[in-house]
mmCIF file of the N, C-alpha and C atoms, coordinates in Angstrom:
data_MODEL
# 
_entry.id   MODEL 
# 
loop_
_atom_site.group_PDB 
_atom_site.id 
_atom_site.type_symbol 
_atom_site.label_atom_id 
_atom_site.label_alt_id 
_atom_site.label_comp_id 
_atom_site.label_asym_id 
_atom_site.label_entity_id 
_atom_site.label_seq_id 
_atom_site.pdbx_PDB_ins_code 
_atom_site.Cartn_x 
_atom_site.Cartn_y 
_atom_site.Cartn_z 
_atom_site.occupancy 
_atom_site.B_iso_or_equiv 
_atom_site.pdbx_formal_charge 
_atom_site.auth_seq_id 
_atom_site.auth_comp_id 
_atom_site.auth_asym_id 
_atom_site.auth_atom_id 
_atom_site.pdbx_PDB_model_num 
ATOM 1   N N  . UNK A 1 1  ? -67.642  66.486 67.284 1.00 0.00 ? 1  UNK A N  1 
ATOM 2   C CA . UNK A 1 1  ? -68.448  65.054 67.113 1.00 0.00 ? 1  UNK A CA 1 
ATOM 3   C C  . UNK A 1 1  ? -67.092  64.157 66.686 1.00 0.00 ? 1  UNK A C  1 
ATOM 4   N N  . UNK A 1 2  ? -67.261  62.992 67.370 1.00 0.00 ? 2  UNK A N  1 
ATOM 5   C CA . UNK A 1 2  ? -66.207  62.108 66.771 1.00 0.00 ? 2  UNK A CA 1 
ATOM 6   C C  . UNK A 1 2  ? -66.806  60.935 66.091 1.00 0.00 ? 2  UNK A C  1 
ATOM 7   N N  . UNK A 1 3  ? -66.292  60.425 65.014 1.00 0.00 ? 3  UNK A N  1 
ATOM 8   C CA . UNK A 1 3  ? -66.521  59.072 64.391 1.00 0.00 ? 3  UNK A CA 1 
ATOM 9   C C  . UNK A 1 3  ? -66.214  58.014 65.076 1.00 0.00 ? 3  UNK A C  1 
ATOM 10  N N  . UNK A 1 4  ? -66.936  56.727 64.815 1.00 0.00 ? 4  UNK A N  1 
ATOM 11  C CA . UNK A 1 4  ? -66.602  55.503 65.104 1.00 0.00 ? 4  UNK A CA 1 
ATOM 12  C C  . UNK A 1 4  ? -65.693  54.961 63.982 1.00 0.00 ? 4  UNK A C  1 
ATOM 13  N N  . UNK A 1 5  ? -64.445  54.787 64.072 1.00 0.00 ? 5  UNK A N  1 
ATOM 14  C CA . UNK A 1 5  ? -63.672  53.870 63.137 1.00 0.00 ? 5  UNK A CA 1 
ATOM 15  C C  . UNK A 1 5  ? -64.069  52.758 62.648 1.00 0.00 ? 5  UNK A C  1 
ATOM 16  N N  . UNK A 1 6  ? -64.637  51.970 63.882 1.00 0.00 ? 6  UNK A N  1 
ATOM 17  C CA . UNK A 1 6  ? -65.179  50.753 63.328 1.00 0.00 ? 6  UNK A CA 1 
ATOM 18  C C  . UNK A 1 6  ? -66.276  50.352 62.662 1.00 0.00 ? 6  UNK A C  1 
ATOM 19  N N  . UNK A 1 7  ? -66.920  51.361 62.695 1.00 0.00 ? 7  UNK A N  1 
ATOM 20  C CA . UNK A 1 7  ? -68.182  51.283 61.956 1.00 0.00 ? 7  UNK A CA 1 
ATOM 21  C C  . UNK A 1 7  ? -67.903  51.835 60.188 1.00 0.00 ? 7  UNK A C  1 
ATOM 22  N N  . UNK A 1 8  ? -68.702  50.933 59.439 1.00 0.00 ? 8  UNK A N  1 
ATOM 23  C CA . UNK A 1 8  ? -68.124  51.177 58.049 1.00 0.00 ? 8  UNK A CA 1 
ATOM 24  C C  . UNK A 1 8  ? -68.978  52.219 57.556 1.00 0.00 ? 8  UNK A C  1 
ATOM 25  N N  . UNK A 1 9  ? -68.728  52.888 56.148 1.00 0.00 ? 9  UNK A N  1 
ATOM 26  C CA . UNK A 1 9  ? -69.821  53.705 55.468 1.00 0.00 ? 9  UNK A CA 1 
ATOM 27  C C  . UNK A 1 9  ? -70.962  52.935 55.498 1.00 0.00 ? 9  UNK A C  1 
ATOM 28  N N  . UNK A 1 10 ? -72.123  53.770 55.740 1.00 0.00 ? 10 UNK A N  1 
ATOM 29  C CA . UNK A 1 10 ? -73.604  52.951 55.587 1.00 0.00 ? 10 UNK A CA 1 
ATOM 30  C C  . UNK A 1 10 ? -73.772  52.791 54.033 1.00 0.00 ? 10 UNK A C  1 
ATOM 31  N N  . UNK A 1 11 ? -73.113  53.473 53.083 1.00 0.00 ? 11 UNK A N  1 
ATOM 32  C CA . UNK A 1 11 ? -73.390  53.155 51.629 1.00 0.00 ? 11 UNK A CA 1 
ATOM 33  C C  . UNK A 1 11 ? -72.696  51.996 51.047 1.00 0.00 ? 11 UNK A C  1 
ATOM 34  N N  . UNK A 1 12 ? -71.419  51.992 51.150 1.00 0.00 ? 12 UNK A N  1 
ATOM 35  C CA . UNK A 1 12 ? -70.387  51.146 50.462 1.00 0.00 ? 12 UNK A CA 1 
ATOM 36  C C  . UNK A 1 12 ? -69.827  49.773 51.361 1.00 0.00 ? 12 UNK A C  1 
ATOM 37  N N  . UNK A 1 13 ? -69.843  50.233 52.702 1.00 0.00 ? 13 UNK A N  1 
ATOM 38  C CA . UNK A 1 13 ? -69.301  49.204 53.692 1.00 0.00 ? 13 UNK A CA 1 
ATOM 39  C C  . UNK A 1 13 ? -67.697  49.597 54.030 1.00 0.00 ? 13 UNK A C  1 
ATOM 40  N N  . UNK A 1 14 ? -67.184  50.186 53.347 1.00 0.00 ? 14 UNK A N  1 
ATOM 41  C CA . UNK A 1 14 ? -65.609  50.421 53.163 1.00 0.00 ? 14 UNK A CA 1 
ATOM 42  C C  . UNK A 1 14 ? -65.381  51.604 54.455 1.00 0.00 ? 14 UNK A C  1 
ATOM 43  N N  . UNK A 1 15 ? -64.097  51.476 54.999 1.00 0.00 ? 15 UNK A N  1 
ATOM 44  C CA . UNK A 1 15 ? -63.980  52.257 56.205 1.00 0.00 ? 15 UNK A CA 1 
ATOM 45  C C  . UNK A 1 15 ? -64.287  53.748 55.915 1.00 0.00 ? 15 UNK A C  1 
ATOM 46  N N  . UNK A 1 16 ? -64.762  54.143 57.318 1.00 0.00 ? 16 UNK A N  1 
ATOM 47  C CA . UNK A 1 16 ? -65.186  55.757 57.159 1.00 0.00 ? 16 UNK A CA 1 
ATOM 48  C C  . UNK A 1 16 ? -64.115  56.734 57.001 1.00 0.00 ? 16 UNK A C  1 
ATOM 49  N N  . UNK A 1 17 ? -64.150  58.007 56.857 1.00 0.00 ? 17 UNK A N  1 
ATOM 50  C CA . UNK A 1 17 ? -63.088  58.852 56.666 1.00 0.00 ? 17 UNK A CA 1 
ATOM 51  C C  . UNK A 1 17 ? -63.794  60.027 57.412 1.00 0.00 ? 17 UNK A C  1 
ATOM 52  N N  . UNK A 1 18 ? -62.536  60.645 57.845 1.00 0.00 ? 18 UNK A N  1 
ATOM 53  C CA . UNK A 1 18 ? -63.016  61.569 58.967 1.00 0.00 ? 18 UNK A CA 1 
ATOM 54  C C  . UNK A 1 18 ? -63.326  63.054 58.292 1.00 0.00 ? 18 UNK A C  1 
ATOM 55  N N  . UNK A 1 19 ? -63.190  62.999 57.033 1.00 0.00 ? 19 UNK A N  1 
ATOM 56  C CA . UNK A 1 19 ? -63.408  64.397 56.179 1.00 0.00 ? 19 UNK A CA 1 
ATOM 57  C C  . UNK A 1 19 ? -65.092  64.157 55.651 1.00 0.00 ? 19 UNK A C  1 
ATOM 58  N N  . UNK A 1 20 ? -65.284  62.947 55.648 1.00 0.00 ? 20 UNK A N  1 
ATOM 59  C CA . UNK A 1 20 ? -66.753  62.792 54.858 1.00 0.00 ? 20 UNK A CA 1 
ATOM 60  C C  . UNK A 1 20 ? -67.694  61.923 55.879 1.00 0.00 ? 20 UNK A C  1 
ATOM 61  N N  . UNK A 1 21 ? -67.178  62.075 57.312 1.00 0.00 ? 21 UNK A N  1 
ATOM 62  C CA . UNK A 1 21 ? -68.220  61.352 58.203 1.00 0.00 ? 21 UNK A CA 1 
ATOM 63  C C  . UNK A 1 21 ? -69.506  61.584 58.055 1.00 0.00 ? 21 UNK A C  1 
ATOM 64  N N  . UNK A 1 22 ? -70.434  60.341 58.122 1.00 0.00 ? 22 UNK A N  1 
ATOM 65  C CA . UNK A 1 22 ? -70.227  58.950 58.491 1.00 0.00 ? 22 UNK A CA 1 
ATOM 66  C C  . UNK A 1 22 ? -69.943  58.262 57.204 1.00 0.00 ? 22 UNK A C  1 
ATOM 67  N N  . UNK A 1 23 ? -69.486  58.973 56.140 1.00 0.00 ? 23 UNK A N  1 
ATOM 68  C CA . UNK A 1 23 ? -69.336  58.319 54.973 1.00 0.00 ? 23 UNK A CA 1 
ATOM 69  C C  . UNK A 1 23 ? -67.713  58.165 54.709 1.00 0.00 ? 23 UNK A C  1 
ATOM 70  N N  . UNK A 1 24 ? -67.534  57.364 53.642 1.00 0.00 ? 24 UNK A N  1 
ATOM 71  C CA . UNK A 1 24 ? -65.919  57.196 52.989 1.00 0.00 ? 24 UNK A CA 1 
ATOM 72  C C  . UNK A 1 24 ? -65.524  58.174 52.260 1.00 0.00 ? 24 UNK A C  1 
ATOM 73  N N  . UNK A 1 25 ? -66.427  58.735 51.199 1.00 0.00 ? 25 UNK A N  1 
ATOM 74  C CA . UNK A 1 25 ? -66.049  59.389 50.360 1.00 0.00 ? 25 UNK A CA 1 
ATOM 75  C C  . UNK A 1 25 ? -67.283  60.625 49.986 1.00 0.00 ? 25 UNK A C  1 
ATOM 76  N N  . UNK A 1 26 ? -66.627  61.591 49.105 1.00 0.00 ? 26 UNK A N  1 
ATOM 77  C CA . UNK A 1 26 ? -67.991  62.587 48.480 1.00 0.00 ? 26 UNK A CA 1 
ATOM 78  C C  . UNK A 1 26 ? -68.831  61.535 47.560 1.00 0.00 ? 26 UNK A C  1 
ATOM 79  N N  . UNK A 1 27 ? -68.304  60.850 47.113 1.00 0.00 ? 27 UNK A N  1 
ATOM 80  C CA . UNK A 1 27 ? -69.190  60.009 46.084 1.00 0.00 ? 27 UNK A CA 1 
ATOM 81  C C  . UNK A 1 27 ? -70.467  59.434 47.203 1.00 0.00 ? 27 UNK A C  1 
ATOM 82  N N  . UNK A 1 28 ? -70.264  58.701 48.096 1.00 0.00 ? 28 UNK A N  1 
ATOM 83  C CA . UNK A 1 28 ? -71.095  58.116 48.925 1.00 0.00 ? 28 UNK A CA 1 
ATOM 84  C C  . UNK A 1 28 ? -71.930  59.415 49.742 1.00 0.00 ? 28 UNK A C  1 
ATOM 85  N N  . UNK A 1 29 ? -71.362  60.248 50.112 1.00 0.00 ? 29 UNK A N  1 
ATOM 86  C CA . UNK A 1 29 ? -72.253  61.393 50.670 1.00 0.00 ? 29 UNK A CA 1 
ATOM 87  C C  . UNK A 1 29 ? -73.178  61.549 49.722 1.00 0.00 ? 29 UNK A C  1 
ATOM 88  N N  . UNK A 1 30 ? -73.040  61.974 48.282 1.00 0.00 ? 30 UNK A N  1 
ATOM 89  C CA . UNK A 1 30 ? -73.656  62.469 47.198 1.00 0.00 ? 30 UNK A CA 1 
ATOM 90  C C  . UNK A 1 30 ? -74.736  60.933 47.251 1.00 0.00 ? 30 UNK A C  1 
ATOM 91  N N  . UNK A 1 31 ? -74.450  60.134 46.923 1.00 0.00 ? 31 UNK A N  1 
ATOM 92  C CA . UNK A 1 31 ? -75.354  59.083 46.760 1.00 0.00 ? 31 UNK A CA 1 
ATOM 93  C C  . UNK A 1 31 ? -76.459  58.921 47.811 1.00 0.00 ? 31 UNK A C  1 
ATOM 94  N N  . UNK A 1 32 ? -76.002  59.122 49.112 1.00 0.00 ? 32 UNK A N  1 
ATOM 95  C CA . UNK A 1 32 ? -77.282  59.155 50.164 1.00 0.00 ? 32 UNK A CA 1 
ATOM 96  C C  . UNK A 1 32 ? -77.949  60.311 50.201 1.00 0.00 ? 32 UNK A C  1 
ATOM 97  N N  . UNK A 1 33 ? -77.385  61.652 49.735 1.00 0.00 ? 33 UNK A N  1 
ATOM 98  C CA . UNK A 1 33 ? -78.373  62.954 49.442 1.00 0.00 ? 33 UNK A CA 1 
ATOM 99  C C  . UNK A 1 33 ? -79.261  62.332 48.307 1.00 0.00 ? 33 UNK A C  1 
ATOM 100 N N  . UNK A 1 34 ? -78.863  61.767 47.068 1.00 0.00 ? 34 UNK A N  1 
ATOM 101 C CA . UNK A 1 34 ? -79.594  61.255 46.186 1.00 0.00 ? 34 UNK A CA 1 
ATOM 102 C C  . UNK A 1 34 ? -80.837  60.510 46.518 1.00 0.00 ? 34 UNK A C  1 
ATOM 103 N N  . UNK A 1 35 ? -80.548  59.504 47.787 1.00 0.00 ? 35 UNK A N  1 
ATOM 104 C CA . UNK A 1 35 ? -81.501  58.742 47.969 1.00 0.00 ? 35 UNK A CA 1 
ATOM 105 C C  . UNK A 1 35 ? -82.701  59.511 48.738 1.00 0.00 ? 35 UNK A C  1 
ATOM 106 N N  . UNK A 1 36 ? -82.170  60.649 49.124 1.00 0.00 ? 36 UNK A N  1 
ATOM 107 C CA . UNK A 1 36 ? -83.364  61.152 50.105 1.00 0.00 ? 36 UNK A CA 1 
ATOM 108 C C  . UNK A 1 36 ? -84.044  62.085 48.941 1.00 0.00 ? 36 UNK A C  1 
ATOM 109 N N  . UNK A 1 37 ? -83.276  62.726 47.989 1.00 0.00 ? 37 UNK A N  1 
ATOM 110 C CA . UNK A 1 37 ? -84.029  63.749 47.179 1.00 0.00 ? 37 UNK A CA 1 
ATOM 111 C C  . UNK A 1 37 ? -84.812  62.640 46.306 1.00 0.00 ? 37 UNK A C  1 
ATOM 112 N N  . UNK A 1 38 ? -84.583  61.373 46.138 1.00 0.00 ? 38 UNK A N  1 
ATOM 113 C CA . UNK A 1 38 ? -85.513  60.649 45.182 1.00 0.00 ? 38 UNK A CA 1 
ATOM 114 C C  . UNK A 1 38 ? -86.517  59.873 45.815 1.00 0.00 ? 38 UNK A C  1 
ATOM 115 N N  . UNK A 1 39 ? -86.712  60.106 47.216 1.00 0.00 ? 39 UNK A N  1 
ATOM 116 C CA . UNK A 1 39 ? -87.957  59.376 47.976 1.00 0.00 ? 39 UNK A CA 1 
ATOM 117 C C  . UNK A 1 39 ? -87.381  57.780 48.264 1.00 0.00 ? 39 UNK A C  1 
ATOM 118 N N  . UNK A 1 40 ? -85.899  57.586 48.252 1.00 0.00 ? 40 UNK A N  1 
ATOM 119 C CA . UNK A 1 40 ? -85.543  56.335 48.446 1.00 0.00 ? 40 UNK A CA 1 
ATOM 120 C C  . UNK A 1 40 ? -85.684  56.135 50.088 1.00 0.00 ? 40 UNK A C  1 
ATOM 121 N N  . UNK A 1 41 ? -85.489  57.296 50.748 1.00 0.00 ? 41 UNK A N  1 
ATOM 122 C CA . UNK A 1 41 ? -85.585  57.333 52.149 1.00 0.00 ? 41 UNK A CA 1 
ATOM 123 C C  . UNK A 1 41 ? -86.833  57.693 52.849 1.00 0.00 ? 41 UNK A C  1 
ATOM 124 N N  . UNK A 1 42 ? -87.508  57.735 53.804 1.00 0.00 ? 42 UNK A N  1 
ATOM 125 C CA . UNK A 1 42 ? -88.651  58.252 54.413 1.00 0.00 ? 42 UNK A CA 1 
ATOM 126 C C  . UNK A 1 42 ? -88.555  58.116 55.745 1.00 0.00 ? 42 UNK A C  1 
ATOM 127 N N  . UNK A 1 43 ? -89.576  59.342 56.347 1.00 0.00 ? 43 UNK A N  1 
ATOM 128 C CA . UNK A 1 43 ? -89.168  59.579 57.584 1.00 0.00 ? 43 UNK A CA 1 
ATOM 129 C C  . UNK A 1 43 ? -90.972  58.936 58.007 1.00 0.00 ? 43 UNK A C  1 
ATOM 130 N N  . UNK A 1 44 ? -91.157  58.012 58.876 1.00 0.00 ? 44 UNK A N  1 
ATOM 131 C CA . UNK A 1 44 ? -92.426  57.214 59.144 1.00 0.00 ? 44 UNK A CA 1 
ATOM 132 C C  . UNK A 1 44 ? -93.464  58.254 59.637 1.00 0.00 ? 44 UNK A C  1 
ATOM 133 N N  . UNK A 1 45 ? -94.801  58.076 59.184 1.00 0.00 ? 45 UNK A N  1 
ATOM 134 C CA . UNK A 1 45 ? -95.751  59.037 59.754 1.00 0.00 ? 45 UNK A CA 1 
ATOM 135 C C  . UNK A 1 45 ? -96.654  59.473 58.559 1.00 0.00 ? 45 UNK A C  1 
ATOM 136 N N  . UNK A 1 46 ? -97.819  59.678 58.588 1.00 0.00 ? 46 UNK A N  1 
ATOM 137 C CA . UNK A 1 46 ? -98.672  59.740 57.485 1.00 0.00 ? 46 UNK A CA 1 
ATOM 138 C C  . UNK A 1 46 ? -98.535  60.977 56.709 1.00 0.00 ? 46 UNK A C  1 
ATOM 139 N N  . UNK A 1 47 ? -98.836  60.965 55.243 1.00 0.00 ? 47 UNK A N  1 
ATOM 140 C CA . UNK A 1 47 ? -98.750  62.089 54.548 1.00 0.00 ? 47 UNK A CA 1 
ATOM 141 C C  . UNK A 1 47 ? -99.131  63.278 54.744 1.00 0.00 ? 47 UNK A C  1 
ATOM 142 N N  . UNK A 1 48 ? -98.605  64.567 54.522 1.00 0.00 ? 48 UNK A N  1 
ATOM 143 C CA . UNK A 1 48 ? -99.384  65.830 54.895 1.00 0.00 ? 48 UNK A CA 1 
ATOM 144 C C  . UNK A 1 48 ? -100.303 65.813 53.809 1.00 0.00 ? 48 UNK A C  1 
ATOM 145 N N  . UNK A 1 49 ? -101.309 66.352 54.580 1.00 0.00 ? 49 UNK A N  1 
ATOM 146 C CA . UNK A 1 49 ? -102.574 66.791 53.320 1.00 0.00 ? 49 UNK A CA 1 
ATOM 147 C C  . UNK A 1 49 ? -102.092 68.312 52.493 1.00 0.00 ? 49 UNK A C  1 
ATOM 148 N N  . UNK A 1 50 ? -102.606 68.345 51.186 1.00 0.00 ? 50 UNK A N  1 
ATOM 149 C CA . UNK A 1 50 ? -102.177 69.626 50.821 1.00 0.00 ? 50 UNK A CA 1 
ATOM 150 C C  . UNK A 1 50 ? -102.797 70.872 51.441 1.00 0.00 ? 50 UNK A C  1 
ATOM 151 N N  . UNK A 1 51 ? -103.818 70.629 52.005 1.00 0.00 ? 51 UNK A N  1 
ATOM 152 C CA . UNK A 1 51 ? -104.575 71.728 52.896 1.00 0.00 ? 51 UNK A CA 1 
ATOM 153 C C  . UNK A 1 51 ? -104.015 72.189 53.707 1.00 0.00 ? 51 UNK A C  1 
ATOM 154 N N  . UNK A 1 52 ? -103.290 71.022 54.544 1.00 0.00 ? 52 UNK A N  1 
ATOM 155 C CA . UNK A 1 52 ? -102.319 71.503 55.804 1.00 0.00 ? 52 UNK A CA 1 
ATOM 156 C C  . UNK A 1 52 ? -101.048 72.446 55.210 1.00 0.00 ? 52 UNK A C  1 
ATOM 157 N N  . UNK A 1 53 ? -100.491 71.826 54.277 1.00 0.00 ? 53 UNK A N  1 
ATOM 158 C CA . UNK A 1 53 ? -99.419  72.556 53.772 1.00 0.00 ? 53 UNK A CA 1 
ATOM 159 C C  . UNK A 1 53 ? -99.822  74.084 53.092 1.00 0.00 ? 53 UNK A C  1 
ATOM 160 N N  . UNK A 1 54 ? -100.980 74.222 52.629 1.00 0.00 ? 54 UNK A N  1 
ATOM 161 C CA . UNK A 1 54 ? -101.475 75.721 52.212 1.00 0.00 ? 54 UNK A CA 1 
ATOM 162 C C  . UNK A 1 54 ? -101.667 76.507 53.271 1.00 0.00 ? 54 UNK A C  1 
ATOM 163 N N  . UNK A 1 55 ? -102.443 75.952 54.287 1.00 0.00 ? 55 UNK A N  1 
ATOM 164 C CA . UNK A 1 55 ? -102.497 76.874 55.540 1.00 0.00 ? 55 UNK A CA 1 
ATOM 165 C C  . UNK A 1 55 ? -101.441 77.101 56.154 1.00 0.00 ? 55 UNK A C  1 
ATOM 166 N N  . UNK A 1 56 ? -100.144 76.537 56.054 1.00 0.00 ? 56 UNK A N  1 
ATOM 167 C CA . UNK A 1 56 ? -99.192  76.818 57.181 1.00 0.00 ? 56 UNK A CA 1 
ATOM 168 C C  . UNK A 1 56 ? -98.683  77.802 56.780 1.00 0.00 ? 56 UNK A C  1 
ATOM 169 N N  . UNK A 1 57 ? -98.227  78.931 57.612 1.00 0.00 ? 57 UNK A N  1 
ATOM 170 C CA . UNK A 1 57 ? -97.331  79.990 57.328 1.00 0.00 ? 57 UNK A CA 1 
ATOM 171 C C  . UNK A 1 57 ? -96.000  79.715 57.546 1.00 0.00 ? 57 UNK A C  1 
ATOM 172 N N  . UNK A 1 58 ? -95.047  79.486 56.614 1.00 0.00 ? 58 UNK A N  1 
ATOM 173 C CA . UNK A 1 58 ? -93.789  79.074 56.363 1.00 0.00 ? 58 UNK A CA 1 
ATOM 174 C C  . UNK A 1 58 ? -92.857  80.187 56.541 1.00 0.00 ? 58 UNK A C  1 
ATOM 175 N N  . UNK A 1 59 ? -93.408  81.511 56.951 1.00 0.00 ? 59 UNK A N  1 
ATOM 176 C CA . UNK A 1 59 ? -92.494  82.202 57.269 1.00 0.00 ? 59 UNK A CA 1 
ATOM 177 C C  . UNK A 1 59 ? -92.115  82.170 59.008 1.00 0.00 ? 59 UNK A C  1 
ATOM 178 N N  . UNK A 1 60 ? -92.944  81.738 59.703 1.00 0.00 ? 60 UNK A N  1 
ATOM 179 C CA . UNK A 1 60 ? -92.882  81.550 61.015 1.00 0.00 ? 60 UNK A CA 1 
ATOM 180 C C  . UNK A 1 60 ? -92.062  80.277 61.005 1.00 0.00 ? 60 UNK A C  1 
ATOM 181 N N  . UNK A 1 61 ? -91.254  80.210 61.869 1.00 0.00 ? 61 UNK A N  1 
ATOM 182 C CA . UNK A 1 61 ? -90.428  78.812 62.523 1.00 0.00 ? 61 UNK A CA 1 
ATOM 183 C C  . UNK A 1 61 ? -90.893  78.405 63.728 1.00 0.00 ? 61 UNK A C  1 
ATOM 184 N N  . UNK A 1 62 ? -90.887  77.162 63.984 1.00 0.00 ? 62 UNK A N  1 
ATOM 185 C CA . UNK A 1 62 ? -91.556  76.698 65.083 1.00 0.00 ? 62 UNK A CA 1 
ATOM 186 C C  . UNK A 1 62 ? -90.113  76.828 66.453 1.00 0.00 ? 62 UNK A C  1 
# 
């Protein structure tokens, strides 16, 4: 996978680094991950009902 050097880091807008693509540094990678963990980002769709989660067999993968 190649990175487009003209697109900036999505977190701080500095130039991207190939080592941390698509980010510029480990710090920006960690900030992005923290956003996901803290519900700063969301995937569109309705929330899952607790009953649906409880009845699903999590040992089987799709």
